[in-house]
N, C-alpha and C positions, 0 to 999 in steps of 0.2 A: 504494500500500500504506500502511495506517495502523496505528499502534501506540498502545497505552495501557497504562501500568503502574499498578497499584493496590496501595498498601502495606497497606491494611486487609485485602485478600484475599491478599496475598503472591503475586500472580500477574500475568501480562501477557497482554493481548488483542492479537491480530494480525488485521486485517481485510484480506482480499485477494480482490478480485472477489466471487464469491458465497459465499466461505468466511469464517468467523470462527473463529480458533483461540484456545483458552485454554491457556496454558503455565503449568505449576506452578512456575515460577521467576520471580523478580522482577528486573527490570533495575536493581538497586540494591545493590551489594555493601556500601555504607556503612551500610545499615540494620541495626538490632539483630537482625532475623530472619536470622541467618547460615545459610549452607548446611549447616554442621555442627551447628547447634543442633537439638536434638530437640524433638518436639512437646509435651513435658511442660508447658512454660510456658503453653500454650494451655488446658490442662485445669486447672491449679492456680488456686485463687482468690486474690485479693488483697483488700485492705481495700475494702469496698463504697463506691462513689462515686455521686453523683447522675448520672443519665444525661444527657450533654450532648455536643455535637459535639467540644468540646475534650477531654473524657475519652476519647471513642472514637478520637481522633487518636493517643493514646499507643500505642506498640508493646507496652506491657505489658498491654493489654486482653486478657482471657481469656474463655473460655466462661462462667464464672460471673459475670463482670462484666455479661454480657448474659443474665441468668437468664431474662428474658422478652423474646425478640427482637422480638415484636410491638410492644413499646413504642417501638421505634426504627425502625419501618417507614418513617417519613417520611425518615429519613436513608439508609436502605439501598435504597429503591426504585430510585434511579437506577442503582445497580450491578446490580440484578436486571434492569433493562431491557437492559443490555449482555449479561448472561448469557443472556437469552432468544433471542439470535441466535447463540449458540455452536454451530457445527456439529461441531467436533472438539476434544476434550480430549486434550492430549498430556501424559503423565506421564513425567518424565525419570528419576526414581529414587524409591525407596520412602519416603524421609524427606520429601522435598518434597511427594510425593503425600499422605502422611499429614497434613502441615501444611495442605495445601489442603482436605482433607476437614474438618479441625477448624475451619478458618476459615469454610468454607461453613456448617457446622452452627452455629457461634457466631453468625453474622450472619443465621441463618434464611434462607439463600439456597438455591437449587436450580438444577439444570440442566434444560433442556427435554427432552422425551422423545426428540427426534430427534438429540440430541448423541451422537456416536460417541466412545468412549474407546479410546485406543491406548496400549499399554504392553507391556513385556516381561513374561514370566511371573514372574521373581523380583520385579519391582516390584509386581505385583498381589498376590502371596502375602505378601511381607515387609511390605508396607504394612499388612496386617491385623495381623501380629504387632507391628509398631511401635505401632499404635494400642492394641492390647491391653496392651502394656507401659506405655504412657502412662496408660491408664485405671486399671490396677492401681496405679500409683504415686499417682494422684490419690485413689483410694478408700482406700488404706492410709495416707494422710497425715492425721494428726490435726489439722493446722493449717488444713485447708480448710473451706469453708462446709458448710452442712447437706447431709445425704445425699440429701434429696429433690431439691434443686436439681441436685446432681451426677447423680442417676439420670435426671432428665429430659433433661439434656444428653447423657449417655452414650447414651440411647436414640436421640436425634437423630443422633448420630455413626454408630451402627450402621445406622440406616435409610439414611443417605446412602452409607455404605460399601457396603451391599448393592446399592443402586441403581447405583453406579458399576461394581461388579464384574459385575453382570448384563449390562450393555451393553458390556463391554470386549471388544476384539479384541486377541489376543496377537500381537505383532510380534517378529520375530527379527532379529538382526544380519545385515546383508547382504541382507535381504529388501526388495523394492520392492513397495509396496502402492498399488493404484489407489483414490484417495479419491473421485473423480468423473471424468467425462470431461474429460481435459486436466490433471488434478491427480494427481501421484504423490508418494508419501512413501517415503523410505529411512531406515533405522535403523542407527546405528553405535555401537559401544561408546565411552563417555566415560571409562571406567577410574576413575570416582570411587568407586563401590562395586559390589557384584554386581548385574548387570542394568541398571546405569545407562546412559542412552542420549543421544546427540545425534541430531537429526533434520534431514533435507534434504528440502525440498518443491520440486518442479518444476512449472511451469505453462508448457507450450510450451518456449520457449527461455530462460525466466526461472527463476531458482533462488534460493530462500531457505534459508539454513542457520541452525539454532537451536543454539547452543552452550550447553548447560546446564553445571552444575558438572562440570568436566573435570579430569582429572589426567594429567600427562605422565610420572609416575613409572612406571618399568618393573620395579621390585622389589616392588611390592605385589601383593595377591592377586587383584584383578579382572582380567578380560580387558583387555589393553593397548588404549590409545586407537587408534582406526582413523580416519584422516583421508581415506582414498581417496574415500568417498562425499561428502565435504564440499567438494571442490574445485570450481572454476568457479562460485563463488557470486556472484550479483549483489548480494545483501544478506546480511551476516553479523550475526546477532543474538547478542550476547554477554551472558550473565547474570553470575553471581557469579564473582569472581576471588579469588585468595589475598589475605589481609589483609597479608601480608608481600611486598612487591614483588620481593625478591631472595633470600628465605630458601630454602635448599636442603633438600629432604626428607631426604636421607641425613644431612646435618648434624643435623637435628632428631632423627633416630633415634639417632645416636651420643650426643647429649646426654641423651636419655632413658635409654639404657643406663647411662651414668655415674651418673645419679640413682638408678636402681634398685640398682646395685651398691653405691653409697654407703650406702643404707639397709639393704641386706642385710648389709653388714659391721657396721654399728652396731646391727643388730637393732632398728631404729626403725620404728614403724608408718607406712605410706604408703598414702594413700587416693586413688583415682582416681574423681572424680565423673563416671562414664562409663556410658552406656547400652550394652547389648548390640547395639542397632540403630544405634549410632553408626558413621559410616564409618571411624573409626580404632580401633574396639574390638579387632579382630583384630590390628592393628598393635601395640597396647599388650600384648595377650596374648602375641604372638610375642616381644616385647621381654623380657617376664618369663621366658619359657621359654628364650630365648637366653642370658640371664644365668646361669641355673642350668645350662644345658648347657655353657657355657664355664667355669664355676666350680662343679664338682660338689661341692666341699667345703661349699658353702653350702646344699646341698639339705636336709640334716637340720635346719637351723636356719631354715627358711622355710615359711610357710603363705600360700597365695593363696586368697582367698575371693571368689567371684563371686555377687552378689545380683541375680537377675533371674528373673521368672516365665516368661520365654520363652527362656532360655539353651539348654536342651536342644533345644527345637523349632527355634530358629533355626540352631543348629549342625548338627543333622541335615539340615535343609533345604539349607543351603549345601553340605554334603558330598555331596548327591545332585544338585547343580546344577553339576557340574564343567564343563559346556560353557560356562559363563559365567565361569570362573576363568582365571587366568594359566596358560599352557602348562606351567610348572613345577609348579603345583599339580595340574593334570590328570594329569601324569606319575606322580604319587604313587598314583593309583587303579590304574595298571597294576602297581604293586608291592604291591597288596593293602593299602594304607594309606589312611586318611581324608585327603582333600586339604587340608582347612582346619585340622585340629588340628595343632599343632606336633609335630615328631618326638619331643620329650621326653615328651609325654603318652601316647605309645604304650607307654612303659615303665611298668610298674605302680608302681615306686618313685617315679617322677616324678608319676604321676597321683594318688598318695596325698597329694601336697602341694597339690593343687588341689581345692577343695571348691566345689560349686555349690548354692545354696539359692534358693528363690523370693523371699525377702526377710527382713528382720529379724523378721518375724512368726513365722518358723520357730523353735520353742523350742530347737533344737539349736545355732543360730548363736552365741548369746551364750556358751554353755558352751565351744564349740570355740575361739572367739577368746580368751576369758579364760584358758583352759587353756594356749593357745599363749603368751600373754604371761607367765604365771606360771611356765612351765617344766614343765608336767605331761608325763608320759611317761617313757621309759626314761632319757634323758639329764638330765632335770630342768632343762634349760637353756631360758631364754626364747627365743622365736623372733621373727624379723622377720615381721610380719603385713602383707600387701598385700591391700587390699580394692578391688574394682571394683564400683561400685554407682551407680545412680540418676541424678540430675539434673545435667546438665553445668554449670550455673551455680552449684552448691553453695549453693542457696537453701533447699532443703527436701528431704525424702525420705530414703531409706536412707543416702545418703552423709553427710548431716548427723547423723543418729541414730547411725551407726556411729562417727563422730568423737567424738560425745559419750560413747558407751559405752566406746570404747577409751581416751579421754583420762581417764576416771574423775574428772571434776570438776576437771581441771587437774593431776592428779598425774603423768600420763604425757604427754610431748611427742608430738604427732602432726603429721605433714606431710600436707597436702592438695595434690595436683598438679592444677592446672587446665589441661586440654588444649584447651578451647574457644577457637578463634582470635578470637572476639568478646569474650572476657573483658576486664574492666576491668584497670587496672594493679594491682600488688601491694598498694599502700597501700589502695585501695578495697576489694579483696577481703579484706584483713586486717580492715578495719573491719566488713565484713559478717560475718566470723567472730565478731568481738566482739559484734555484735548478736545473734548466735545463741547467745551465752553459751558460747563455746568458747575460753576463755582460753589453753589449751595448744596451740592449733592454729597452725601456721606454714604460710602459703599460699605455694606456689611456682607461678609462671606459666610453663607450658611449652606454648606453643601448637603444636598439630599440625594443619597445614592442607595437604592434598595437592593442592589446586587449582592451576591455572595461575598462575604468578607473572609479573612483567613480562617477564623474560627469556624464559620459555617461551612467553608470548603472542607475543613478537616472532618466535620461530622458527616458531610455528604460522602466523602471518599470512604469513610469507615462503613457507611451504610451500603454502598454498592460494590466496594472492593474491586476496582478495575484491574485488569492484568497489567496494563501499561497506560501511560498518560502522555499526551502531547500538550504542552503549555507554552503560551506566548511569554515574552519578556515581562516579568512582574517583579514587584518589590521582594526583597530577600525574605520577608515574613512569609510569603506564600511558598517559596521554595523550601523554607524550613519546615512548614507544615507537611508538605509532600514527603520530604525526607524522613520525618519522624514517623510517618505512617508506614513507610517502607515500600511505597509504590514507585516502580521505575518511571522516570520522567525524562522527556526530551523537549528542549525548548526549540520552537520553530522560528527560524530567522525570517524577518519580514523584508521582502524585496520590493523595490520601486522599479517599475517597468522603465522609468525614464532616468534612472540613476546612472550617470555616465561612468561611475567608478566600479560598477558591478556588471555582471552578465546581464544584457538587456532583457533576457527572458526570465530573469530571476533564477532561483535554485529550487529544484524539486528535492525534497527530503524523504528518504525511505524509512519506513518503520516496518519491521518484520512481524507478521502475524504468527501466532502459534499454529502448529500443524492442524489442518482440518480434520475433524473427527468423522467417523462413519456412523450412520444411523443404523442401529440393529434393534430388533424387537426382543423383549424378554419373554421367555417361555413360561407357561404356567408352572412347570416343574421348578424353575429357578425362583419364581415368586414364592412358591410354597416353601422352598428351602430357605430363602432369606428370612421368612417369617419365624423360622425356628432358631435363628442365630441370636446371640446376646446383643443387646442394644447399647450404644455408647451415647451418653448425653452430652451435647455440645454446650458451650458457654451461653448461647442465646436461647437455650431451653429445648431446642429440637434434638431428636434422637436419630442416630445413624446405625444401620446394620451393615457391616462390611463383609464382602465375600469375593471369591475369585470364580470366574465363570469361563466356559469355553464358547467360542463363537463358531457356530455351525454355518459354514459358508453356503451350504446347499439350501438351507431354509432361512438364512439371515437371522437366526435366533441365537440368543444367549442361553446356554443350558448349564445346569449345575455340575460341579466336579464332586462326585460322591464316591468314586472307586479308585483303586490304585491305577487301573487302566486309564481312567480319565485323567488322573494326575500325570501319568506318563505322556498321554496325548497332549495335555496342556504344556508340558515341558518341551515336547517336540515342536509344537506349533507356536509357542509363545515368542514374541519378538524379543530381541536382545539389543539394547537394554529395555528394561521395563519401567515405564513412567507411571508414577502413582499420583503425580500432581503437576499439571502444566502451569506452574506459577513460579516466576523467577525470584520471588522475594522470600522464599522459605529460609528461616534461620536454622541452619544445620546443627548449631550448638544446642538450641532449644529442642530440636527434634531428637537429638541424642539423649538429652536428659529425660525427656518423656518416654523414650523407647526403653530405657532401663526399667521402668515400672511395668511395661507391657510384656516383656519377654524374660525368660529365665536364664538367658546367656549373658555373659559380660559384654558391655557396650563400651567402646573406646571412641572418644571424640578427639580427633587429631588436634594438635596444638594450634595449627593455623585455622582451625574451624572450617576447613575445606572438604572434610570427609568424616563420615561416621563408620566405624568398623565393628563387626561382630566376628572376631577371629575364630571362635570355636566352630562356626559353620561356614567359614570362608565367604562372608558377606561384606560388601562394601557399598555404602550409600554416598553418592556424590551429587553435586548440583551441576547440571550441564547448562552452562550459560548460553551456549549457542542455540540449543533447542528450547531453552526456557522451561526446564522441568527437573524433577528429582529422579535420579537414576539409581535403581537398586541392582547391584551386580553380584553374581555368585561365581565361585571358582568353576572353571569348565569341567574339572574332574569330579566335582561334587554332584551327587545324585539329587535331582530335583524331586522332593517329596513333601511329606506333611510338615516337616520342620520349616522348609523354605516357604511354603504357603502361609504358615502361621506368622512368619516374619513379615512377609508381604502384607498380610492383613493388619498386623500391628502398625507398620509404617503408614498404611492407608488410614487407620484410625487417628493417628497423631496428626497427619496432614489434614484430615477432615476437620479436626478441632481447630486447626489454624485457619483454614479456608473452607468453610462448610459448603460453599457453592461450587467447589471444584473437586468433586469426588470422582474416583476412577481407579482401575487397576489394570 
C-alpha cells in the first residue's frame, strides 16, 4: 500500500492494489490549512505575484493568484497524472470537501470520468452551501481583485461542484458498500460536524481505517463518534488532530461562557469572526443562548447579530437532518421543537434578541446595530452587541467591516474573539488589526478545537489497537502517546507539487500490509471440540478457548486434531515457521514471563529480549520483524507431538491476552 500527501491540493492519495483513493484531508495537522479553517481564504485575492514555483508553494495561494491556471500547467501536470488514476473520492465532511473543490478549481485540475464519489448526504448538501457562503463573501468584499477574474473562477468552482455531485453515491453510517470484488467500505460517524465520517476499507482479511477530523466530545450536536467499524485495522491513517494536545473541550466552553458574560455585563461589543458553516458555529451560538438563559436579566440589554447569506438555509437543513444529530438533539423533535436551535430561541422574547441578515450589504444592519449601541428603544439604554460574521482569520469580510462600523473610528472599544485553532498569537493578531486600521479593537484568542487531542488519541488507539499507524507531522506529545502504547508508527512526508526543491511528483511512501489470510469454515466437529476446552479470561472480561486445528483443503474446513495420526498430519502439513500473532509490537520479555506460568518446562528469556527459549523441548520463540509476527520454532529432529501442541496453545493464550482481537495458530 502506498501513500502520498499533497499540500497544494490539501488532500492525500492512497494506492492499494487496483484502487487509488483520494481523501479530502491532509496528513499534516501542522499546516496552515487547518481542519476548522473555512474555504474563504481560497477565494479571496491577495497582492498579485509573479507566477513561480516558490509562490505556488505558499499556503496563502488562492484562486485569484492563479487567475489563468493554464499558465502553470507545467507545474500542475504531475499532480493531474496522479488524479487520472483516482478510482474513488472519499469526502469526510462538508468543509474539507469544499476546500478540495476550490483547490481543484484553483489549480485547473479535474477528476477522471470513472472516479466514484462517496459521501454522506449532509456532506454533499452542506458542501454546496459552504461554497456559496465563501463565494458570497468573496464577491461582496471590496478589497478583492477584478470581478471578471472572480467570475471566471467562480464558474470553474460550480462546474467542478456539479461534476462531483452528479457522480456521488450517498453512504450512511453503519452501511457496508461493495466498491469492487474483494473491496468493501464502511462508514462511521466522526462526530466532528453533521454528517462527518470516518471510513474503513477491507480487502480480504486486510483492513485500512481512515480517521478524518474526529471529535470524542459527547456534549456537542453531531452524532457521537462510532469506533465499532474501525477496529481490527491493519493500517490506521490519521489526519488532523487538535492543535492543543491536552486542552479539554468542556474547559474551552466554560471559558467562552465567562467571556460572553463579561461583555454582556459591560455592554461591550464582541465580534466572532465565524462562518455559519464552521464546525463550532452552533457551539458558539449555544454559548450565547446559554448565557442569556442562565442570566435572564441581561436579555433586554443584549443584541446578537448573525451575518450570513446561508444562515436560514443551513439551519433549516440541519433541523430536518436529525438522524445525523446527537440523540439528545433528536429527542427534541419528539417534543415538537427544532433540534438544533437553542431552547431560548423558541421563546419569542429571546428570538427578538437574535437578528439574522445576509451581510453588511443589508441596509437594515447598520441602523439596528447603531441603535442598539446608542440606546434606542423603550429603555434608552445601550446594549451589548454580539456579532457572528465572516472570515475566521479576521483578515477581511463582514467581521472586519463590522468592527470598523461598531468601533466608529476608534471611539468605541471592540473585542474580537478569534476561535480558529490555527490563529497566530495575540500580538500578531493585534498587529493585523492595526493594519486594518482598527485602533479600538482588542483581539482575544480563544481557540475552539473539538478534534482529538493527545489524551483522547491514546484512548482511541487502546480501544481499536491498530496493527500499524500512519501519522502526519505532529507535536512531540502525540508521538509520545503512540510510542507509549507500542503501536508502530510512520510519519508521512507532505509534498508540494510545485516545490522546486523536491521531486515535482512528490514521494509515494510504502507501508507493508500483513500477509493476507485465507477464509476457511469451521466444522461442526471443531466447534464441539472447542466447547470442551478450558477457557482463558482476558483482561477486558471476554473469554478465549485456544486450540490447534487442521485445514482440510478439499472441503475448506477446519477440523479438530484428536488423534496421534492427526497430530502427525498436522506436523507434516503445518507451515514453518508458525505464526501465532500477526502483530509486531509483542513484548517478548513479557511473553516469556507469562509463559513460565503456563507450561511446566523452564523458560529462558534471552538477555537482549530478542528471543524466548524452552530448551528442554528445543523450542525457540522469536519476533520476525519483516513478517510482523511471533514465530515459534522447534528443532527439526524433535518429534512434533502433544508437548509441542501444548506449547503452541500456551503461547497463543498469552498473545491472546495481549491482543485479544488477533487470535490464531
